[in-house]
Each structure stands twice: as structure tokens, then as C-alpha cells.
Steps between C-alpha positions, in 0.01 A plus 500: 500500500285725282135548597215717375369669813222739594589708804408850617263530204787444258574210265871428457740226404711450812793290615403305813622197692413156366204370707545232764244315710618197693186296436444597136640415157719749316386541139690663217239677290514438125207711386216694659181656370366846574143483624234770532526453876862618475375809320235563765755457781704780344178705505445427868307172512558287814754743649785264409866602507785279384580285198190465283390212278337160549504324161823309440691193399832421662753234587548376856853586619474383862242293688594336829171316553453394135845458345349307209363833371844658456557572131132453413284759325218609729211737539360597838165550667514864605328465840741385770297391801595436859494125444315423823146642471212283378507663156871430453460145626237453229771594245339834419675805644314753285299623798740431782461795737877524543599447138746708306448545126780516247549861392168610654489451878809502725718292265744616233394393154643352184616797288847422628787264438412283801206431732410258776186294557410201715555178307135406559414792271709374210388298198743350252439613144454219243744486209209562262443848647734777383633776725274754329196280552586427863500871587126496425426229758400750771253710295365187328447341841318815613274480195429128526450536874157651433381142453569427867209726595270515197369198312533534124323246279506474119165681483594778746496840332813684609629849424843632592540878508846627408728406210823547693728217608288384792172524311636295211636232732164487681323460166730224378482318834122509535456410132652163588172440687235719329383486140356853533784740581500870408807719549400865517757769433586826330762380249390310190853385423531333841156344477575355158835363615356314799197349327597137542290202592180618663602865543304763307623859514243778548580870487383684811283729287310194375467326837155643570347230280606251769335686791315273738619181328810385687514246781852597610695821437867542588612859552867517400523841339667673793257791465210606719265515200540125454286437808202684351544320168503168681172575676345591163605167349390269780175311525312524830677272751812502286853495638745788479867407545734785591859447382630858478732654757544873478578794726193694608147456637247413229138609512220274382122466510441260788124499438548316170682220678215470750209524255651252253638276777849503353770291665834683516813286519848631566767294327872551562756219475463154350701184557799459270472127428196523267665791317815295442285217361333742256836636386648152463205393285531811282136596554567877506741704289644723772813589302283695254433746784866606536555856376865552587791375709751714691808425704467554875747788463229678300231416756375855548466540124319166487248621758442816299436284196257280692301810597443603137152445358464194283813328629457138604752296701845649557771258614823559687801283419754476779778366275493774235 
């Protein structure tokens, strides 16, 4: 099968064997989405080598333990746990100490014609959700997952820093709870496009007027400067949610966190079920974030496109 792989510091489209794991389902990938984490892996983040990618929709080809899934469209939780630790037994493998992570940690990813995952990781996609929408389940789940750790009420003043894909999804997700949501970014065209519901776009150069006013700030810009901006915006005892993953060691003013008693929350993956419910109900317009679609055969070119400034979601189509 064809697979987009990062090995020996090189990104290539390779021909490799179709995957097989005795205790896992075989999934034929229909479409996948290129994420900023994929870009950062190519830059050295996480030290991963293998097939990249973790956002996908596919069709189950084989499943010994759940034959009723064969032929069904599915998405998959990206963290594959050991299945026996207390976290896995609580149906949450996101912090299993022995987990593998699709396209990120010790498990080949989804920018390929086939992949395998445990059936417990799979969720059937409702008919109301298109293939293009379903590809967004993982990043939407990551955005909505903030609510697992931070309470957002209608009166909570929230700012999201970063008008890229993740920042926009965070803004739309949290605006389902807050009536006071600011999306801060550098691109007026993006900010205007995403101003829906309770989301108000604010150019970064104008964000100073909000300094010291926000209860919760989500840093999703992927840049080190976003941390300092977040500290400027927060009220004393506010909450700073870190969503960005990038290669490197950021520097920041720890004294400001101490003096203003800021709570810092790391937020990574969310559960897929709430994201599917949001997509099924049509509460967010994820398809408006798609910039371009490539065939898997043009996967390297697709990654180059995804790295360009201003580009939103780039999809890979395995059937093209």
C-alpha cells in the first residue's frame, strides 16, 4: 500500500506492506487531514518515525471481534492503550503509560491506504456526517476537550489566541458555552470568516484593550509569543490553557504566573463522542476550513501546501 512516511529526517511517499495486527480492526482509509502536529513531526517534534497522520475517516475491512463493524464508516480515538491499566478500564486510554498514538508515538498513522486500531477505539460515523466533516472529529474533540478541565459558563470571558485551524475550532467549541468569546489573530479575513454565534474576531494589534479582562485564555497560536500575550490578557487567578505543540523549548516569565496566581492547564486530546454529536447537529461549519484536497499520491506536495502561511485544512483523498 501507499503511505506518507517520515524516516531519517525525510518525508516520502513509500510502498509498504498492508498493516496487520491480530487483535485489531483493519480500516481502509477514505480521507485524512493534515494537522499542525504532522508539520511539527517533520520538524522534529516527538522524535517520531513512520507513517504520519491521525485525523481520518475510513471503512472497516476486517474485524474479528466486532464483525458488525465491517463495511461501516468509522473514525478512531488516536490513543491505543494497553487495555488492562486502571485508566484503560475506565474507558480513557489518553494517559495510559503504555499507550501508542496514531501517527505520533510508536504506531503508524493514517496518511496511508490502510491502518489498524483496536475496535474499542472506533466510533461509527452517523449518516448525517459527511466524510469531509468526519475528518475534523479529532481536532474538534481536542478543542471541545478543554471543557473537561476548565468550566466555561455563559458569563465566562474567554479569549483564544491564534486564528489557525485549531484556534478557530477552540473558539467555535467554547462559544457553545460562553457568550463572551474573543478570537485573537493576525488575519482580518480569517477573523471575519469565523465570526459566528458568540465569536468576535480581534486583531492581535488591538488585543491590548482586553488586557487584564479575561477569565480564561486558550493559547493555540503555535508560537512562543502567544504565551506572553495570554498572560497580558488574563485577570489575576485566571486560567491559561495551552493547546499548542511545537518543536523547541519556550521561554516565559514565571514570575507573572506566581504574582497573578495563574492556573496553567495543558490540554491535548478530547473524547470523540461529543465531537461527533456537534458535527451531527451541524453546530460548527468545519467544511469552511478546508483549503485544498490532494490525492495520497501527491502527499509530499500536500504537506508542502499545509506548511504555507494562511493555509487552513489540507485533506488527502486515498481514492483519487
